[in-house]
C-alpha positions as a Markdown table, in Angstrom:
| # | Residue | x | y | z |
|---|---|---|---|---|
| 1 | Unk | 4.9 | 11.4 | 6.3 |
| 2 | Unk | 6.2 | 14.2 | 4.1 |
| 3 | Unk | 5.8 | 14.1 | 0.3 |
| 4 | Unk | 9.5 | 13.3 | 0.0 |
| 5 | Unk | 9.2 | 10.3 | 2.2 |
| 6 | Unk | 6.2 | 8.8 | 0.4 |
| 7 | Unk | 6.9 | 5.5 | -1.3 |
| 8 | Unk | 6.6 | 5.4 | -5.1 |
| 9 | Unk | 5.6 | 2.3 | -6.9 |
| 10 | Unk | 6.3 | 1.6 | -10.6 |
| 11 | Unk | 4.2 | -1.0 | -12.3 |
| 12 | Unk | 5.0 | -2.8 | -15.5 |
| 13 | Unk | 2.4 | -3.2 | -18.2 |
| 14 | Unk | 2.3 | -6.9 | -17.5 |
| 15 | Unk | 1.6 | -6.3 | -13.8 |
| 16 | Unk | -1.1 | -3.9 | -14.6 |
| 17 | Unk | -2.7 | -6.4 | -16.9 |
| 18 | Unk | -2.6 | -9.0 | -14.2 |
| 19 | Unk | -4.1 | -6.6 | -11.7 |
| 20 | Unk | -7.2 | -6.1 | -13.9 |
| 21 | Unk | -8.2 | -9.7 | -12.9 |
| 22 | Unk | -8.1 | -9.0 | -9.1 |
| 23 | Unk | -11.3 | -9.2 | -7.1 |
| 24 | Unk | -12.4 | -6.3 | -4.9 |
| 25 | Unk | -11.3 | -8.2 | -1.9 |
| 26 | Unk | -7.8 | -8.8 | -3.3 |
| 27 | Unk | -7.5 | -5.1 | -4.1 |
| 28 | Unk | -8.5 | -4.2 | -0.5 |
| 29 | Unk | -5.9 | -6.7 | 0.8 |
| 30 | Unk | -3.2 | -5.2 | -1.4 |
| 31 | Unk | -4.0 | -1.6 | -0.2 |
| 32 | Unk | -4.1 | -2.7 | 3.5 |
| 33 | Unk | -0.8 | -4.6 | 3.2 |
| 34 | Unk | 0.8 | -1.6 | 1.5 |
| 35 | Unk | -0.5 | 0.8 | 4.2 |
| 36 | Unk | 0.8 | -1.4 | 7.0 |
| 37 | Unk | 4.2 | -1.8 | 5.3 |
| 38 | Unk | 4.8 | 2.0 | 5.2 |
| 39 | Unk | 2.7 | 3.2 | 8.1 |
| 40 | Unk | 3.9 | 0.8 | 10.7 |
| 41 | Unk | 5.9 | 3.2 | 12.9 |
| 42 | Unk | 3.3 | 6.0 | 12.6 |
| 43 | Unk | 0.5 | 3.6 | 13.5 |
| 44 | Unk | 2.3 | 2.3 | 16.6 |
| 45 | Unk | 2.8 | 5.9 | 17.8 |
| 46 | Unk | -0.9 | 6.7 | 17.4 |
| 47 | Unk | -1.9 | 3.7 | 19.5 |
| 48 | Unk | 0.3 | 4.8 | 22.4 |
| 49 | Unk | -1.3 | 8.2 | 22.7 |
């Protein structure tokens, strides 16, 4: 994925405040879900080779 293709997320102050309450497990889950959402095609290619 080139820098131009990388997703950018914008977070509101309210959302950031809410995120401070997340547990470590919830943070890991968010990161994993985000990775899967944007790396799906690349991940499938890697598994085939």
